[in-house]
N, C-alpha and C positions, 0 to 999 in steps of 0.2 A: 404419545400422540400417534394415532394410526388411522387407517381407513380414510373416510371422507375428509377429516381434519388434516391429515398428512397431505393428501392430494391437493387440498385447497391451498395449504401453505406453500407447497412446492410449486404449484402452477401459478397461483395468483401472486405470491410474493416474488417468485422468480421473475415473472414478467415485469412486475412493478420495479424491481431492483434494476433490471436491464434498462427499462425506460428511464428511470431516474439517473442511472450512470451515463447513458447517452446524453440526456438533457444537461447534466452537470458539465460533461466534457464540452459539449457545444457552447454552453453558457460561458465556460471558462475561456474558450477560444474567442468568443465575442467580446467578453470583458477585456481580455488582454489586448485584442485588436483595438478596442476603443481607447484604452489608456495609452498604448504605444502610438496610436495615430494622433492622439492629442499632443503628445510630446513632439512628434514629428512636425505637426503643424506649427508649433512654437519655433522649432529650429528652422523650418523652412521659411517662416515669416521673417526671422532675423537675417537669414542669408539673402533674401531678396533686396534688403536695404543696401547691400553692398554696391549695387549698380549706381546708386546716387552718391555714394561716398568715394569710390575709386573711379578715376578717369585716366585717360591716357597721358595727360600732361603732368600729372602729379607723380612725385616720387613714391613708389609703392611702400618702401620700408618706413619712411617717415609717416605716411598716411596711416599705415597699419598700426604703428606704435601709438599714434594719437587715438585711433579707433579703440585700441585695447585699453588705453588708460581711461578713456571716457565711457567705456562699455557699462551700461547700468545693471545688467543681469549677471554680474560676476558670481553672485551667491547661488544662482540657479544652474548655471552651466559654465563649462570651461571653454575659453576662447584661445585658439592657437593660430599663429601666423607662420606660414610655410613659404620659404623662398623658392626660387625657380629651380633649385637643385633638389627639392623635396625634403629639406631639412627644416625642422621646427626651430625658429629663431626667437619667438616671443610667445609667452603664455600669460593668461590672465591670473594665474595662481601665484606668480612671482617666483616659482621654483624653476630650477634648471630643467629645460626640456629633455624628455627621454626619447632620443631618436631611434632607440632599438625597438620601440613599440610599433607594431604593424599598423598601417593606416589604409585598409582596403577601400574606404570611401574616397580617399585622395586619388588612388589609382583609377577608380571608376570615373571620377570627375574629369581626369585628363583625357579619357577616351570618349566621354559623353558629348553629344552635340550641344547640349545646353550647359556644359561646363559644371554640372552638378552631380554629386555622388552621395549615396547614403549607405550606412552600414550599421548593423546591430549585432552585438556579440559580447564576448567576455575578453577582458584585458588579461595580461599575464598574471595579474594579481587575483584574478577570478571575479572581478567586479563586472556586472552586467551593465553595458552602456549602449547608447545610441549616438552616432556621430554623422554629421553631414559636412561636406566640403564644397566650396564654390571657388573655382579657379578664376583669377583675374588676368586678363590679357591686355597687352599694350596696343598702341595704334598699329603696329605691324603684325598683330595677331600672334605675337609671341607671348607665352605665359610669363607674367611678372612674378607670380606667386599664387598663394591660395589662403583662404581663411577657413579655418575648421572650427565647428561647434560640436562639443561633446557633452552629453548629459548622462548622469548616472540614473539607471532604471530601478534602483533598489527601492525607492519610494513608491514608484508605480507598481513594482512587484509586490510590495507590502500591501498596497490597496487591493491589488488583484487577489492576493491570498486571503485577505479579510473578507472580500466579497464572495469568494468561492466557499469559504468556511461558513458564512452566513447561509449561502445557498444549500450547502450540505446539511446544516442544522434544520433548515426548512424541510429538506427532504426527509430527514429523520423524524421530524414532527409529523409529516404526512404519513410515513410508515407506521408511526405509533398510533395515529388515529385510525389508519386502515386496519392495524392489528386489533385495536379495541373493538371497532365495528365488526370486523370479521369474526372475532371471538364470540360476540353476541349473536351474530348471524349463524355461526356454526352451531352454537348451543341450541338455537331455535330449530335447527334441522336434526342435529345428532341426538338430542334428547328424545324427540318423538320417534326417530328411527330406532333407537335402542329399545324404547317401550314397545314399538311395533314388532321388533325382533323377538323380544321376550314373550309378548302375547301370542305371536304366531307359533312359537315353540309349544306354548301351552295348548293351542288349538290343535297342532300336529299330534300332540300326545293324547288328544281326545277330550280336552276340556272345552267344549263348545259354548260354555257360558262365559268364557273369558272375553272381556271387552277392552278396547283401547280408549283412553281419555282423549278427546279431541282438543288439541292445543290451539290451533289456528284455523281460520276459515280460508284456507288456500289449498294448493295441490296436496300438501301433507295432510290437511284436514280431510280432503276428498279420499285420500288413500286410507285414512283411519275409518271413514264411513264405509268404504268398500270392504275392508277387512272385517269390520263389525257385521256388515250385511252377510258376507261370506260365512262368518261363524254362525250366524243365525240360520242360514240356509243349510249349512252342514249339520247343525244340531237338529233341524227339522228332518233332514234326510236320514240322519242316524236314528232318530226316533221312529220314522216310518220304516226303516230297515228292520229295527228291532220288533216293531209291531208286525211286520211282514213275517219275520222268522217265527214269532209267537203264533201268528194266525195260521201259517202253513203247518207248523208243528201240530197245532190243534186239528187242522183239517186232515192231516195224515193220521193222527192218533185215533180219531173217531172211527174211520173204516177199518183200521188195523185191529182195534179193540173188538169190533163186530166180527171180523173174520176169525180172529183168534178164539173168541167166545164160542162161535158156532162150530169151528173146527174141533175144539175140545169137547163140545157137547156130542158131536157125531162120533168122536173117537171113543167115547165111553162104551164099554162092552154091553151095557144094558140097553143101548140105544138101537132098537130094532124097529122103531116106528118109521114107516116109509114116508108119511107126511112130514114128520119132523126133519128127516134127511133131505127131502125135496125142498122144504122151506129153507133149511140151512144152506144148501147148495145155491139156491136162488139168491139168498142174501150175500153169500160170498162172491158170487159172480157180479152182483150189483155193486158191492163195495169195492171189488177189484177194478171195475170199470171207473168208479169214482176216483180211486187212487191213480189210475192211469191218466185220467183227465187232469188231475192236479199236477202230476209229473210232466205231462205234455205241455201244460200251460207254463210251468217254470222253464222248461227247455225252450219253448218258443220265445219267452222273454229273454233268455240268455242269448239266443240267436239274434234277436233284434238288437240287443246291447252290443253285440260284436259284428253287426252288419252282415250276418250270415243267413238271414232269412231268405230262402229260395222259393219262388212261386212257380208252379207249373201252369203256365198260361194257355188257355184254350178258349175257343168259342163255346159259349154255354148259355143255356136258358136259365136265367137267374130265378125265374118263378119256380122251377123244379127244385132248386136248392132251398128256397124259402119254404116251399110246401113241405119238404122233408124235415126241415128244422122244426116247423110248427107241429108236425105229426109226432116227432120224437118227444116233445114236451107236453103234448095234449093230455096224455094219461096222467102225468104228474100234476098238471093244473087241476084236473078233475079230482084227483085224490086229495088235493089241498083246498077243495071247494072254491077254486078260482076259475075265471072264465077267459078264454081267448077268443076274441072276435076278429075274424079275418075276412075282409071283403076282397076275394080273389079276382083280379082282372082277367079278361079273356086271354090277352096276349101282351107281352112286353118285348121290346127290341132285344136282340142278341147283344151280349157284352163279352169283353175279353177278360177272363179272370181264372183264378184257381178255385175250382169248385169246393175242394175240401176246406180251404182257408175262408172262403166266403160263408160256407155253412157254419164254420167255427164262430165267425162274427155274429151271425144271426142267432145261433144257440146261446152265445154269451149274453147278448143284449136281451133276448126274451127271458133267459134264466134270471138276469138281474131284475127285470120288470116283475117277474113272479115273486122273487125273494122279497122285494120291497113293497109288495101289495098285501093288504090285509085279507082276511077271509071274505069271500064273495067279491073280491076285487076283480076288476075287468082290465085286460090287456088288449088294446086295439091295434091291429096291424093293417096298414094300407100300403099298396104299391102302385106306382104310376110313372109315366114318362113326363119329364119336364125339362125343357131347354136342352135336348139331346143328352139327357141323363136319366137313369133309372133312379127314382127316389122312393125309398122304403122308409116308412114312418112307424115306429113302435112306441106306443104311448100307454102309460098306466095311470091309475088314480090312487097311487100309494102315498107314502109319507112325504115324498119329494126330497129335494136336496136344499139345505140352507144356502142362502146367497153367498156367504163367505167361503163355502166349500166348493161351489159350482166351478170356479175357474181351475181348480186343482184336481178334479175327479179323474182326469185322464193321465195324471202323473203317476209314475211308477210308485208302488207301495202305498199309495194314498187311499184311505178308506174314510168316507165321511161318517159312516155309522159302524162303530166297532162291535156292535151287538149282533150283527148279521154275519153269517158265515161267508167266507171268501178270502182270497189271498191279497186282493188289492192290486193285482196286475192285469186282471182280465180286460178292463177297459183300455189300458195302455197297449196291450197286445192287439186288441180289436182296432184301435185307432191306427196303429202302425200298418196293419194288414190293409185297411182301407186306403191309407196313404200310398202304399205300394201299388194299389190299383188305380192311382191317380184320382181317387175320390176323396170325399170328406165325410167326417163323422161329427155331427153337431149335437149338443145336449142342451135342452131347455127345460128348466124345472122351477117349480114354485113350491115352497115348503107347505105341506098340508094339503096340496092340490094334486100333485103328480109330476111325472117326468116324461118328456118326449125326446126320443132319440131319432135323428134323421140321418139316414145313410144315403149318399149320392155316389153312384158309379157311372162313369161316362159310357155312352152307347158306342158299340163298335161300328165305325163308319165303313161300310162295304165299298170297295172300289168298283165304280160303274164301268162295265166293259165299253170300250170306245166303238162306235158304229163302224162296220167294215166299209172301207173305201172301195168303190168299184168304178171302172171306166168302161163305158159302152162304146164299142168301136165296130162299125159295120153290123150292128144288131147283135153283137156277141158280148155277154157279161163275163169280163175277165176274172172276177172274183169267184164265180161259181163254175165257170167253164161251160155253161149252157147258153144256148142262143135265146135272145129275147125277141118276142114277137111284137112287132109294132104295126 
């Protein structure tokens, strides 16, 4: 037994045992007090009748002897008559009195105002007894003698012992039922936890298809659901990661193949064709730029993941960056028989931003719009000011994004369409760059109709110069130092 089970037994049973022990001890004291008090009440009741039996005019010894001979409870208690010298002269047992036995109750009765004394203890024989003594006084208030009642407590102790044993038995039964219920309860926790541990190890080793059977609809069940959900998300992320690696590998292989092919072609001794060399160099430069773009995109994503993306913020004309981005992709659109329609506004407010990063966002979004547009497709770009924000809308009439993929397109590694080139991190990078500019990037799409991307960047609020305060005194303007003519 270890772990939760051991802690449960140590803590719960330890506390319960302490509580039961304290309860049994208290209960034993109460039971003992009850039985002993019952015996004392009987003895005290007998002693009070002496007031009516003994009087100052009667001879103490003769009256005591008659009282002892006619005493009805000889079987229950021992009755002793003590003379004025403290010697036992008569007992109800008929045996010779033992004057060597101590009588603390008699000594207490002599000192007490009510002439009554009580004692409970062991005789020299070891017997546990209770004794009470009442002193009898004559008319001159001189002690004539005393009557002592003594009862053995062995029967009371036996009843007390039986009662405590029954109480202990009840306590053991309680412990047994607690043990049985705790065992069932612990199994209901330990078994799911063991399966959770086993399944979690499988997930940690890369088995993202592992699932936990839900035992109960409680906190343990919620934990099972959470771990199952985590496994599903990890499996999805792992698949997306593998797809990303495959996609990036393919993206890198294509330009590298072109570069290698044209380099080998130009390396041939027989290649003296100037046009072929120029074409090869142009392709190598183009593919190198493409490789550089892919690498930069991956590096940007790495910086975002590590919160190391640094922006060089400055006041800038966002229209200029948008114009340059469109110009860079215009030739590609024409070569693919696609059209970019841009209704350029005359002027837009100044924004605070990183020109290179914003241009990267525009190029990424327009590039995606062209990629997912068919031949003769149209990409429409609009820019305007709205609610102290510059709003740039890039819309295409391409294939669109299915509804189930739309919420995830900005996630890392996610690609809704695996047939189109791309690493799957471009939108994630673009969304993070816009977020760092305190803006938003929203995507709205309908499958078969097209996609619209809306970028909002807050306008830079210029601080208005406060009007110069001036005081006119004797026709002189203090702020300018010149006299005013009135």
